[in-house]
C-alpha positions as CSV (number, residue, x, y, z in Angstrom):
1,X,0.0,0.0,0.0
2,X,1.2,3.5,-0.9
3,X,-0.3,6.8,-0.1
4,X,1.4,9.9,-1.5
5,X,0.1,13.4,-0.8
6,X,1.3,16.5,-2.6
7,X,0.3,20.0,-3.8
8,X,0.9,22.1,-0.7
9,X,2.6,25.4,-0.8
10,X,2.3,29.1,0.1
11,X,-0.9,31.1,-0.3
12,X,-2.2,34.4,0.9
13,X,-5.3,34.8,3.1
14,X,-8.3,34.4,0.9
15,X,-6.5,32.4,-1.6
16,X,-6.8,28.8,-2.8
17,X,-4.8,25.6,-3.0
18,X,-5.6,22.1,-4.2
19,X,-4.0,19.1,-2.5
20,X,-3.7,15.8,-4.3
21,X,-3.2,12.2,-3.1
22,X,-2.2,9.2,-5.2
23,X,-3.0,5.8,-3.6
24,X,-2.1,2.3,-4.8
25,X,-1.9,-1.3,-3.6
26,X,-5.5,-1.8,-2.5
27,X,-9.0,-1.8,-3.8
28,X,-9.3,2.0,-4.0
29,X,-13.0,2.3,-4.7
30,X,-13.8,0.1,-1.6
31,X,-12.0,2.4,0.9
32,X,-12.9,5.7,2.4
33,X,-10.1,8.3,2.3
34,X,-9.5,11.3,4.4
35,X,-7.4,14.4,5.0
36,X,-6.0,15.4,8.4
37,X,-3.7,18.2,9.4
38,X,-1.3,18.9,12.2
39,X,0.6,21.9,13.6
40,X,3.6,21.6,15.9
41,X,2.6,20.9,19.5
42,X,-1.0,19.9,18.6
43,X,-2.7,16.7,17.9
44,X,-3.5,15.7,14.3
45,X,-7.0,16.9,13.5
46,X,-9.6,15.7,11.1
47,X,-10.3,17.9,8.0
48,X,-12.4,15.9,5.5
49,X,-13.3,12.4,4.4
50,X,-15.0,10.8,1.5
51,X,-16.5,7.3,1.2
52,X,-15.2,4.7,-1.2
53,X,-18.0,5.2,-3.7
54,X,-17.8,9.0,-3.3
55,X,-21.4,9.3,-2.2
56,X,-20.7,10.5,1.3
57,X,-18.5,13.2,2.6
58,X,-17.7,14.7,6.0
59,X,-16.0,17.9,7.0
60,X,-14.6,19.5,10.1
61,X,-16.7,22.5,11.1
62,X,-13.7,24.8,10.7
63,X,-13.5,24.0,6.9
64,X,-17.1,23.5,5.9
65,X,-18.2,25.6,2.9
66,X,-14.5,26.4,2.2
67,X,-12.9,23.0,1.5
68,X,-14.2,20.3,-0.9
69,X,-13.0,16.7,-1.0
70,X,-13.4,14.7,-4.2
71,X,-12.1,11.4,-5.6
72,X,-11.3,9.9,-8.9
73,X,-11.7,6.1,-8.7
74,X,-10.3,5.5,-12.1
75,X,-7.1,7.3,-11.4
76,X,-6.9,6.4,-7.7
77,X,-6.7,10.0,-6.7
78,X,-8.1,12.1,-3.9
79,X,-8.3,15.9,-4.0
80,X,-8.8,18.6,-1.4
81,X,-9.8,21.9,-2.9
82,X,-9.2,24.6,-0.3
83,X,-10.7,28.0,-0.8
84,X,-10.8,31.2,1.2
85,X,-7.8,30.1,3.2
86,X,-6.9,31.7,6.5
87,X,-3.7,31.7,8.6
88,X,-5.5,29.1,10.8
89,X,-5.3,26.6,7.9
90,X,-1.5,26.6,8.1
91,X,-0.5,23.0,8.9
92,X,1.1,19.8,7.6
93,X,-1.7,18.0,5.7
94,X,-1.9,14.3,5.5
95,X,-3.9,12.0,3.2
96,X,-4.9,8.7,4.7
97,X,-6.6,5.4,3.8
98,X,-9.4,4.1,6.0
99,X,-9.4,0.5,7.3
100,X,-11.7,-2.2,5.9
101,X,-14.0,-1.9,8.9
102,X,-15.1,1.5,7.7
103,X,-16.5,-0.1,4.5
104,X,-17.1,1.6,1.2
105,X,-20.2,3.6,1.8
106,X,-19.4,6.0,4.6
107,X,-16.8,8.7,5.5
108,X,-14.7,8.4,8.6
109,X,-13.6,11.1,11.0
110,X,-11.4,9.4,13.6
111,X,-7.7,9.0,13.1
112,X,-8.0,5.5,14.5
113,X,-10.2,4.6,11.4
114,X,-7.1,5.0,9.2
115,X,-4.2,2.7,8.7
116,X,-2.0,4.1,6.0
117,X,-0.8,7.7,5.8
118,X,1.0,9.9,3.4
119,X,4.2,11.7,4.3
120,X,2.4,15.0,4.6
121,X,2.4,18.2,2.5
122,X,2.9,21.6,4.0
123,X,0.4,24.4,3.6
124,X,1.4,27.9,4.7
125,X,-1.1,30.8,4.6
126,X,0.2,34.3,5.1
127,X,-1.9,37.3,6.1
């Protein structure tokens, strides 16, 4: 199993970035996927999740209406479109694969529901 996240960078407040995640080595369309983020000194926090079939999504309250998670089950890709960024969004963002127990039809919000993680991609938002 491989999970590779990329696409982070520097943005100004109010700007946009799109994160991408390439996954392989498992039945991609049967697994929920998620994005988490972490800043130094704090616990990793949930950002967004999407079910294996793409029919269900879940978002942290702090990103609702600003971030959108999507997936391409042909290309084994996950995307996180981030709009109207604020300095509070500065963090290391991780893509992750959910365990088999989550199933393919629901999103998952707990870090313990995920078993493979990307290396992280840094997002920095300046004021």
